[in-house]
C-alpha positions as CSV (number, residue, x, y, z in Angstrom):
1,M,-4.1,-14.2,-8.0
2,S,-6.2,-17.3,-7.1
3,A,-9.9,-18.1,-6.8
4,G,-11.6,-20.8,-4.7
5,I,-15.2,-22.1,-4.9
6,L,-18.1,-23.0,-2.7
7,A,-17.5,-26.8,-2.6
8,H,-21.1,-27.8,-2.9
9,L,-21.4,-26.1,-6.3
10,L,-19.6,-29.2,-7.6
11,G,-22.3,-31.5,-6.2
12,K,-23.0,-33.1,-2.8
13,Q,-20.8,-36.2,-2.7
14,P,-18.4,-38.3,-0.5
15,Y,-15.7,-36.0,0.8
16,R,-12.8,-37.8,-0.7
17,E,-14.4,-37.7,-4.1
18,L,-15.2,-34.0,-3.6
19,A,-11.7,-33.2,-2.7
20,A,-10.5,-34.9,-5.8
21,K,-13.0,-33.1,-7.9
22,V,-12.0,-29.7,-6.5
23,A,-8.4,-30.4,-7.3
24,A,-9.3,-31.5,-10.9
25,Y,-10.7,-28.0,-11.5
26,E,-7.5,-26.6,-10.0
27,F,-9.0,-24.7,-7.2
28,P,-6.5,-24.1,-4.4
29,Y,-9.1,-23.6,-1.7
30,V,-12.8,-24.0,-0.9
31,Q,-15.5,-22.7,1.3
32,L,-16.9,-25.9,2.7
33,A,-20.5,-26.1,4.1
34,L,-20.5,-29.6,5.5
35,S,-24.2,-30.2,5.3
36,K,-24.4,-29.0,1.7
37,A,-21.3,-30.6,0.3
38,I,-20.6,-33.9,2.0
39,S,-22.9,-37.0,1.5
40,D,-21.1,-39.8,3.3
41,V,-20.8,-38.4,6.8
42,D,-23.3,-37.1,9.3
43,C,-22.1,-33.7,10.3
44,S,-25.2,-32.6,12.2
45,L,-25.0,-31.1,15.7
46,G,-23.1,-33.2,18.1
47,K,-21.4,-35.4,15.5
48,L,-18.2,-33.4,14.8
49,S,-15.0,-34.5,16.4
50,P,-11.3,-33.6,16.0
51,G,-10.8,-37.0,14.2
52,L,-13.6,-36.5,11.8
53,A,-12.5,-32.9,11.1
54,M,-8.9,-33.9,10.5
55,D,-10.0,-36.8,8.2
56,I,-12.0,-34.4,6.0
57,G,-9.3,-31.7,6.1
58,G,-6.7,-34.3,5.3
59,A,-8.5,-35.6,2.3
60,F,-8.5,-32.0,0.9
61,A,-4.9,-31.5,1.9
62,D,-3.9,-34.7,0.1
63,H,-5.0,-32.9,-3.1
64,R,-3.3,-29.7,-2.1
65,V,-6.6,-28.0,-1.6
66,R,-7.2,-25.8,1.5
67,I,-10.4,-25.4,3.4
68,D,-10.1,-21.7,4.0
69,V,-13.7,-21.1,5.2
70,L,-16.2,-23.4,6.9
71,G,-19.7,-22.4,5.9
72,C,-22.3,-22.7,8.7
73,Y,-25.4,-21.1,7.4
74,A,-27.8,-21.0,10.2
75,S,-30.2,-18.3,11.4
76,L,-28.9,-16.5,14.4
77,I,-32.1,-14.4,14.8
78,D,-34.8,-17.1,15.1
79,L,-37.5,-16.2,17.6
80,D,-38.2,-19.8,18.3
81,E,-36.1,-20.7,21.3
82,E,-35.4,-24.3,20.3
83,S,-34.4,-23.4,16.7
84,Y,-32.3,-20.5,18.0
85,R,-30.5,-22.6,20.5
86,H,-29.8,-25.4,17.9
87,N,-28.3,-22.9,15.4
88,V,-26.1,-21.1,18.0
89,D,-24.8,-24.4,19.3
90,R,-24.1,-25.7,15.8
91,F,-22.1,-22.6,15.0
92,K,-20.2,-23.0,18.2
93,E,-19.4,-26.6,17.3
94,H,-18.0,-25.4,14.0
95,L,-15.9,-22.8,15.8
96,R,-14.4,-25.5,18.1
97,H,-13.4,-27.8,15.3
98,A,-12.5,-25.3,12.6
99,R,-8.7,-25.6,13.3
100,H,-8.9,-29.4,12.7
101,F,-10.3,-28.8,9.3
102,G,-7.5,-26.2,8.7
103,A,-10.1,-23.4,8.4
104,P,-9.3,-20.0,10.0
105,I,-12.9,-18.7,9.3
106,V,-16.5,-19.9,10.0
107,A,-18.9,-17.9,8.0
108,T,-22.7,-17.3,7.9
109,E,-25.4,-14.9,6.9
110,V,-27.3,-14.0,10.0
111,G,-30.8,-14.9,9.0
112,K,-34.0,-13.4,7.5
113,P,-36.5,-11.8,9.9
114,A,-39.7,-13.9,10.1
115,D,-41.7,-11.0,11.4
116,T,-40.6,-7.5,10.2
117,E,-42.8,-5.9,12.8
118,R,-40.6,-7.5,15.5
119,L,-37.2,-6.3,14.3
120,P,-36.0,-5.2,17.7
121,A,-36.6,-8.8,19.0
122,H,-34.6,-10.1,16.0
123,W,-31.8,-7.7,16.8
124,E,-31.8,-8.8,20.4
125,R,-31.5,-12.4,19.3
126,L,-28.5,-11.6,17.1
127,N,-26.7,-9.6,19.8
128,R,-27.3,-12.4,22.2
129,A,-26.0,-15.0,19.8
130,L,-22.9,-13.0,18.9
131,E,-22.0,-12.5,22.6
132,E,-21.8,-16.3,22.9
133,L,-20.1,-16.8,19.5
134,V,-17.5,-14.1,20.0
135,D,-16.5,-15.7,23.3
136,E,-16.2,-19.1,21.6
137,A,-14.2,-17.7,18.7
138,E,-11.8,-15.9,20.9
139,R,-11.3,-19.1,23.0
140,W,-10.4,-21.1,19.9
141,G,-8.6,-18.5,17.9
142,V,-11.0,-18.6,14.9
143,T,-12.6,-15.8,13.0
144,I,-16.4,-15.4,12.6
145,G,-17.1,-14.2,9.0
146,L,-20.5,-12.3,8.8
147,E,-22.0,-11.9,5.4
148,A,-24.6,-9.3,4.5
149,A,-27.4,-10.4,2.1
150,Q,-30.7,-8.9,0.9
151,G,-33.6,-9.9,2.9
152,H,-31.4,-10.7,6.0
153,L,-31.3,-8.6,9.2
154,I,-27.8,-7.5,8.1
155,D,-28.4,-6.5,4.5
156,S,-26.2,-3.4,3.9
157,P,-22.7,-1.9,4.7
158,E,-24.4,0.3,7.3
159,T,-26.1,-2.6,9.2
160,M,-23.0,-4.6,9.1
161,A,-21.0,-1.6,10.4
162,Q,-23.4,-1.2,13.3
163,T,-22.9,-4.9,14.2
164,L,-19.1,-4.6,14.0
165,E,-19.3,-1.5,16.3
166,R,-21.1,-3.5,18.9
167,F,-18.6,-6.4,18.6
168,P,-15.2,-4.9,18.0
169,S,-13.4,-8.2,18.7
170,S,-10.7,-9.1,16.2
171,C,-12.4,-12.4,15.9
172,V,-15.3,-10.9,14.0
173,G,-14.8,-10.2,10.3
174,V,-16.7,-9.6,7.1
175,V,-17.3,-11.9,4.2
176,L,-17.9,-9.3,1.4
177,D,-20.1,-10.2,-1.5
178,P,-20.8,-7.0,-3.5
179,C,-23.8,-8.5,-5.2
180,N,-25.4,-9.2,-1.9
181,L,-25.5,-5.5,-1.2
182,M,-27.4,-4.7,-4.4
183,N,-31.2,-4.4,-5.1
184,T,-33.3,-2.9,-7.8
185,A,-33.3,0.4,-5.9
186,N,-29.5,0.9,-5.6
187,F,-28.0,-1.1,-8.5
188,D,-27.7,2.0,-10.7
189,R,-25.5,3.6,-8.1
190,Q,-23.5,0.4,-7.4
191,D,-20.2,2.2,-7.4
192,Q,-21.3,4.3,-4.4
193,V,-22.5,1.2,-2.6
194,I,-19.2,-0.7,-3.2
195,Q,-17.1,2.3,-2.1
196,T,-19.2,2.8,1.0
197,A,-18.8,-0.9,1.8
198,F,-15.0,-0.6,1.7
199,E,-14.9,2.6,3.7
200,L,-17.1,1.2,6.5
201,L,-15.9,-2.4,6.4
202,G,-12.5,-2.6,4.7
203,P,-10.3,-3.2,7.7
204,R,-12.6,-6.1,8.8
205,I,-12.8,-8.0,5.5
206,V,-11.6,-11.6,5.8
207,S,-12.9,-13.1,2.6
208,A,-14.9,-12.2,-0.5
209,H,-17.4,-13.9,-2.9
210,A,-17.5,-13.4,-6.6
211,K,-20.7,-13.7,-8.6
212,D,-22.5,-11.2,-10.9
213,L,-25.8,-9.6,-11.5
214,Q,-27.6,-8.8,-14.7
215,R,-31.0,-7.1,-15.2
216,G,-33.9,-9.2,-16.3
217,A,-36.6,-8.3,-18.8
218,N,-38.7,-6.8,-16.1
219,G,-35.8,-4.9,-14.4
220,E,-35.2,-7.6,-11.8
221,L,-31.7,-8.5,-10.8
222,L,-30.6,-12.1,-11.8
223,E,-27.5,-13.8,-10.4
224,T,-25.0,-15.2,-12.8
225,A,-21.3,-16.2,-12.9
226,A,-18.6,-13.6,-12.2
227,G,-17.8,-11.7,-15.4
228,L,-21.2,-12.4,-17.1
229,G,-23.1,-9.5,-15.6
230,E,-23.0,-5.8,-15.0
231,L,-21.1,-5.5,-11.6
232,N,-18.2,-3.0,-11.8
233,Y,-15.6,-5.6,-11.0
234,P,-12.6,-3.3,-11.9
235,L,-13.6,-1.1,-9.1
236,F,-14.2,-4.0,-6.7
237,W,-10.9,-5.6,-7.5
238,R,-9.0,-2.3,-7.1
239,L,-10.6,-1.6,-3.6
240,L,-10.2,-5.2,-2.5
241,E,-6.5,-5.3,-3.3
242,Q,-6.1,-1.9,-1.7
243,Y,-7.8,-2.8,1.6
244,K,-7.1,-6.6,1.8
245,P,-4.4,-7.8,-0.8
246,R,-4.4,-11.5,-1.5
247,S,-7.8,-12.1,0.2
248,F,-9.7,-15.3,-0.3
249,V,-12.1,-14.9,-3.2
250,T,-14.6,-17.7,-3.6
251,L,-16.8,-18.3,-6.6
252,E,-20.5,-18.4,-6.2
253,A,-23.5,-18.9,-8.6
254,V,-21.5,-20.9,-11.1
255,T,-22.2,-24.1,-12.9
256,E,-19.5,-26.7,-13.5
257,K,-19.3,-25.6,-17.1
258,Q,-18.7,-22.0,-16.0
259,C,-16.0,-22.9,-13.4
260,A,-12.9,-22.5,-15.5
261,E,-13.9,-19.3,-17.2
262,A,-15.1,-17.7,-13.9
263,A,-11.9,-18.6,-12.2
264,R,-9.9,-17.1,-15.1
265,F,-12.0,-14.0,-14.8
266,V,-11.1,-13.6,-11.1
267,R,-7.4,-14.4,-11.6
268,E,-6.9,-12.1,-14.5
269,G,-9.1,-9.3,-13.2
270,R,-7.2,-9.1,-9.9
271,S,-3.8,-9.3,-11.6
272,Q,-4.8,-6.4,-13.9
273,R,-6.3,-4.1,-11.2
């Protein structure tokens, strides 16, 4: 089994150098967030083109590295109309050009509510955004990968499942990060949380992230590289292979020094499920 990496964890740099560096670490694929990873090209709204996308994708392909996921982390729930419009249009631009990068998925967390007393307004924004994005994704044959995260509007298996029910399109999927579903209140029953996530979301999973959590001195949860914390990875690997064999698994929360060991942990853990 293989493991990829969030490309920007290897440092923001010119894309040809980045592609070579990813290959040097022997990662077969990446999740590429253009604005976080690439230093020598302006990838802001309005600047993407088929030629630019193919040039970047080709640089990775030359090193036998795939861009399996484009990361476009932009709030889809912003109550400020100008910011909201910018973010939705930027995501749509990623969807239009994803195929030229060679990426089947464009992924995002949906955003953190700025005003928790106006949650219905934030949900209205998200639903409005997804109506546009689903239409765009279906037009171009690309999958939207939604990722739950603590503090975001979608923060649990249940809130993700509610969103998928509203948008049953086959172009909407889930990027599953088990650590993003955990908090200090539920970490002691993590097995139940993981099992619930697969029961509710399993058929819609399109990619997974691998990092880990450990308890701090005051009981807080601290992120670390996969295999260095307390997450029940044997359970996670077993369920991932049961529901979605050979899924993309992308390393997160690793330093360069930890890359090789974390990748080995993923490869060996998945093969021994």
